[in-house]
Steps between C-alpha positions, in 0.01 A plus 500: 500500500434594142364801319220404260428741214169471311482624141220573253544446125311679224508435126413762238271320256495817289867443412437161334391654169704818531729567202744710704389827341332773702382454854457147624132412562425453871293198607652368823384174658606363836689171471576381854847535647741319725656507843873556522671375816806672646648259756733578787330827597499595868178634652664835586617576144343782301272319253458813288877525457520138384213561255687795350813283463317258270213705355674538161542122478130437566298779342450545126307764308493522122241519221426127525525387863515632857606335823446706815577432866164522677590391855762340719542367850702277731420128521644197677763293318239225454267732300347359182311708244149406389651362179747280690230380744268406214775291339547311828123448535441378145833350390664404829816702429612844388630489144495875439630714787455873531814700413738519798809709568721492806546839665877431528515450120311823445748693714797326334366587156484865593844505666692296239300421184782293342544273804123457525475400132772238547331354809163499326647318198658240729167450683316462169754244381444293816121535482473412130773234510743671266 
């Protein structure tokens, strides 16, 4: 199973012309979002606890941009987001996948950040052919 986290993005159009002095003008517009997949999650795990483990990596809130977690839920390992399904329907393949993190990597990162960074670098090197 996997935990799927839906986000909502907002952009502050008032900040585009802001000179950095005084209060930043507020003119927020909704800009979509994404679905983040956490793989390797068992059905009995506390979803709220997993969300809190990665909330700081997902959410953002500053004068220019916000990303907020709006919902989450368990899905089958075969789950595809609307964005991924539309790529299959129109292009025949998925060129741009939703962000994915393995639950085991999340736990490893929290237990031993240095070891996690080394494993992540090795995985990136394999993926990108370095």
